[in-house]
C-alpha positions in Angstrom: -20.1 7.4 -26.4 -23.4 7.0 -28.7 -23.3 6.5 -32.3 -26.3 6.6 -34.4 -26.2 4.7 -37.7 -28.6 5.4 -40.3 -30.0 3.5 -43.4 -33.0 3.3 -45.5 -35.2 1.2 -42.9 -32.9 0.9 -40.2 -32.2 -2.7 -40.5 -29.1 -3.4 -42.9 -26.9 -1.1 -40.5 -27.0 -3.8 -37.7 -24.2 -5.7 -39.4 -22.2 -2.4 -39.4 -23.1 -1.7 -35.8 -22.3 -5.2 -34.7 -18.9 -4.6 -36.3 -18.5 -1.2 -34.8 -19.0 -2.4 -31.1 -16.7 -5.5 -31.7 -13.9 -3.2 -32.8 -14.5 -0.6 -30.0 -14.7 -3.4 -27.3 -11.3 -4.7 -28.6 -9.7 -1.3 -27.9 -11.4 -1.1 -24.6 -13.9 1.8 -25.6 -17.3 2.2 -24.3 -19.3 2.7 -27.6 -23.1 2.1 -27.8 -24.6 2.2 -31.4 -28.2 2.5 -32.3 -29.5 2.1 -35.8 -32.4 4.1 -37.1 -34.5 4.7 -40.4 -34.1 7.7 -42.4 -37.7 8.7 -41.4 -36.5 8.6 -37.5 -33.3 10.1 -37.8 -34.3 14.0 -37.3 -35.9 13.2 -33.7 -33.4 10.4 -32.9 -30.4 12.2 -33.2 -31.5 14.7 -30.7 -31.0 11.9 -28.1 -27.4 12.6 -27.1 -25.3 11.0 -29.7 -21.8 11.9 -30.4 -22.0 11.5 -34.2 -24.2 10.5 -37.0 -23.3 7.9 -39.5 -25.0 7.7 -42.8 -24.9 4.4 -44.8 -23.3 4.5 -48.1 -26.6 3.2 -50.0 -28.5 6.2 -48.9 -25.7 8.9 -49.8 -28.4 10.7 -52.1 -30.2 11.8 -48.7 -26.9 12.6 -47.1 -27.3 16.6 -47.4 -30.7 16.3 -45.8 -29.5 14.0 -42.9 -26.5 16.2 -42.5 -28.8 19.2 -42.1 -31.0 17.6 -39.4 -27.7 16.6 -37.6 -26.2 20.0 -37.8 -29.7 21.5 -36.6 -29.2 19.1 -33.4 -25.4 20.2 -33.1 -24.2 16.6 -34.0 -21.3 15.9 -36.5 -22.6 13.7 -39.3 -20.7 11.8 -42.0 -21.4 9.6 -44.9 -19.9 6.0 -44.0 -17.1 4.9 -46.5 -18.1 1.7 -48.2 -15.3 -0.4 -46.9 -16.8 0.5 -43.3 -20.1 -0.8 -44.1 -19.5 -4.6 -43.9 -19.1 -7.4 -41.3 -15.5 -6.7 -41.0 -15.7 -2.8 -41.4 -15.6 -2.1 -37.6 -12.2 -1.0 -37.3 -12.8 1.3 -40.5 -15.8 2.9 -38.8 -14.0 3.3 -35.5 -11.0 4.9 -37.6 -13.4 7.3 -39.4 -15.2 8.5 -35.9 -11.9 9.1 -34.6 -10.9 11.1 -37.8 -14.1 13.5 -36.8 -14.2 13.5 -33.2 -10.5 13.0 -32.1 -9.6 10.3 -29.7 -12.5 8.6 -27.7 -12.5 7.1 -24.4 
């Protein structure tokens, strides 16, 4: 499963991406996480992602980003602040499962 994390410049999400991949690996799930900037999101979300996740610090752009994801037919959620940390991988994974159901 492919997950797209978006933050302002596509850099701070690297910590959350690593935490999410580690949490998924511990559960035996094949999850690939890509980070991008808000400027790249509209095009990147079209590349076969299961879900788009928006960093808490850019929540003011959420409606715009969600509209872009909706146009691509991809669910998009705002990351809960507790999930956007080096230890937040399990929280992110739980949020994905809440939206998509069980993943394999």
